[in-house]
N, C-alpha and C positions, 0 to 999 in steps of 0.2 A: 902202484896200487892192480890189483890182478885183474885179467880178464870178466871174470864171472863178476865179478868187483866195482866196475865199472857203469853210473850212470846210460840207459838206455831208452829210445825215445826222444829227451825236451833238447831242446838248442841251450847253449846260456842265455841267464836272464838277460831283458833289458836295459841297457846303460842309467836309464832312470825307471827304475821302478813305478807303476802306475800309488798316486794316491792309495793309502788306506778309507776305505769306505764302511766297513763295518771293525768296529775295537770294543773289547769290554777290559774292565781294570782292576785288578782284585777278589773276583768274584771268588765267594767261597757260601758250602753250598754242606748242611749235613742235616743226615738220616741220626736220629737221638742220638747216638757214639759215636755213632758214624761220621767219621769226617773225609765225606764222597769229593769234596772240593777247593782247594785249598792256597789264598786269593792268586787266581789262575788270571794272566793277564791271558790275550788274543789277538790276532788281528787277521782281516782278508781282503783285499782291494778288489777291486771289479775286473776284468777280466785277470780271476790266475787264480788258479785252482793249490788250494794251500791244505795238506793234508794231514789229517790227528792223527796220530799212532798212541801205540802205548802200551802194553800187559792187559790183562783182561784185570780190572777190577784200579784200573790208574783215571778213570776219571772220565775218556773219551764218551760215552754217551750220556751220561747228565751230565755235562757241560753243553752235545747238544740238544739236549732238552732240555738249557736253561735257556740258551738261545733260542731255541723254539717258542717259547713261555708253558710249555708243560708240567715245568720245574718253576717255582722261583727263587730265585739267589737269595740268601741271605746277606747276601756283602753284595759292592765290589758298584761301580758304575754302567751303564751301555754305549756310548756313543756311534752315529749314523755320521759318514762325512761329516764327523767332527763337532756335529750337535749332540749334544745330553739326550739320550731319549730312553722311555718307558720296558720295558719289556714285562710285565707278571702276569699273563696270559698265552695261549695262540691267535688269540683272537690282538690284543697285541704285537704281536709276529706279525701277524698275516698286513698288516696293514701301514707295519713299514715296509711292505716286502721278502719278510724273511718266511724260504719254506724248506720243509723236513722231508726228506723222503726215507720210512722207517724202511730197515728189514724187509718186514712181513708184508709194503707196497698199499696193502688197502682198499686194495682192488676189488669188485664185485663182480666177480667168474660170471654169470645172467647175464649183465649186461654188456654192450657192445661199447666200442671203442669211444665213440663219440660221448656214449651216455657219459661212459664212467672219466673223463676230462673236464664233465658241465657238474659231478656229482658233487650235493650239496651248496651247487649255483647254476640254478638250470633256467633258462632258458625262456622265457613266456611269452604264447606269441601276444599282441600289442593289444586295447579295444577288452580286455580283459577283467579290467583291474577292480569294475563291478564284484567280482568273487574274491575267495580269501585263495592267496596262493594257490595251498596246496591242490586247490581243484581248475587252476588256469590251465588252461592247452596247452604243455610243451612245443617251442617252434622247433622240432626238430633239425630244418635246412641251417636254420641260423647254428644249431650246437654243433649240425653233420662241415658246418665252414670253419665254425669257429675251430673244432679237437684238426683239420687239414692243414688249419693256419699253424697250429703247435705239432704238428707232425711236421711241417715239410721249412719246419722254423731248424728245428734240429738234425734235419737230414737224415730220418729216418725210412730208409728207403727197402726196408723188408719187408715194412709193413702195406698190405696189397688195398686194403680199403678200412675205412672208417665207421663201418657199418659189420666188420667180424666184433664177433661175440669173445668178450677175452680167457675164457674158459681155455677158449681154441687155440692157444698163443703158446711160444716158447717161453722158456723164461726170461732169456731177454730182449721179446718185446714184450715181454709186461714189465720189465724193469723203466725200458724209453717209456714205454707210457705213462708210469707213473712220474718220471722225469718231465716230460712235457708237461701234467696235472700242476706239476708242480710252475713250470715256466707261463704255465700258461693263465699262474694267476696275480701275472705282470709282476712277477718277483725279481729282486737287483740279486737277492745271498738265497742260494743252493745249496742244501746239505745230507748228503749223502749217508746212508750209515750203510757198509759192507753192499756195496752194489752188483758185487762180483759174487757175491757168494753162491759155493752150489753150483755156478752156473759153467757150461762146458765153455771148450775154448774159443771156438768158434760165436756163442753167445757172451762173454766177454769182449771179447774183440770190437763187438755190433757195442755195447756197452761204452767201454773204452774211449769211440767215437760219438758218444752221444755227450760225454762229459767233457772231450776235447772243444764240443761245437760249445759248450756251454758256455766255456774262456772265449770263444772268439766272439761269440754274440753277447758278450760283458756284463757276463755274471760273475756272483762273487762264489764261487765253490768252498764247499768245504768238506772233503773227501775221506773218508772215515774207512782201516782195510787194515787186512791184518795180511795181503798178499804186496809182500817187496818191492816184485816184478812192475804188479801195475801199479801202484808210488810211485816209483820212477820212470812209471813213463805219462803217465799223465801231471804230476805234479809241479808246481811253480818251488814253492817251498816245503818244510815237512815241520813242523809243529811235534814237540815228544813230551808227553807228559806220564811221571811217574807215582803213585801214592797218591795221586787226586794234587800233583805240581806244575809245576812247570819244570825240562829242566834244560830246555832251547830250542830254537825255533832252524831250522837250517834252507839252504838254498841248495837243492836236491840236483844242480850241477856240479857244484863242488863241494857233493862228502859222498861217500857209497855208506850200502847195506848192513854192512860191517858195522859202523860205525852209529849208523840209526838202531840196529839190533844194540848196543852194548849201554846205546844212552837209553833205551827202553828196558836194560836188564842193568845196569847196574850205574845209572844215573852218568853226571860229567865226574870225575877223578879230584884232590884238590887238587890243584893247581893245575888240571890240565886246559889246551886252548882252546878260546872260545870265538876264533879267530876264523876259522872253518868253516865260514859263512852265519857261522852258529849266530844266536842275539838274543835278546830280550830272558835269558837264563836267569832261573830261579835260585 
């Protein structure tokens, strides 16, 4: 293996990997005549970063949206800690502790960090229950404390105040805020769609540190990216999709970028060894 192809930034996997937290089996999704997902199997454990890779049209975003309840699977089963569950809507996913951070982040630039972290779940002052919820005064102090707790939990050190307007923050800071909002929703699964796209080197490093922190706090992290360097820095395993189906799942420390790119573009050749950290091949 050449020096350029050696995995960077990751230690060897633990001798006893953590048990699977979220698992799906046989997920099928069609859009008219387009078969977007073909019996996809996928899993991720708490305390693990599972990268989800594939060329454009491989089914990555479709699978993420199925897991987040934005799309309903045509067929397939969902399991959380080994127990069957139903994911048919975003509310189902949220109730199960599954959160997704889309590439557009869905932040309100005219609001401050604290307001964005409570968006849609604003805290109100007690004693005003006789009014409709929309007219009850916001408990801005509690929202600020909640925001600071979420930011501190991820150790985001570049943000000086949760009262700063989001519109004045850097791309890396905005990504960290979107991730903190997902964590603040008492999630156990956090899915990130191209979190470092269009970010500079310093901002990318900041976001990758937040992703590592998610692993340390016991979250199950699903990480979509086209950037191999980022993938090999933060992921524990890599699941490759091609034409809407599984190719294989690799242990990051036991493979290299060339093999991942080959699997993405050509799949696994008949008779090729699948023992190089690969499993769940389809």
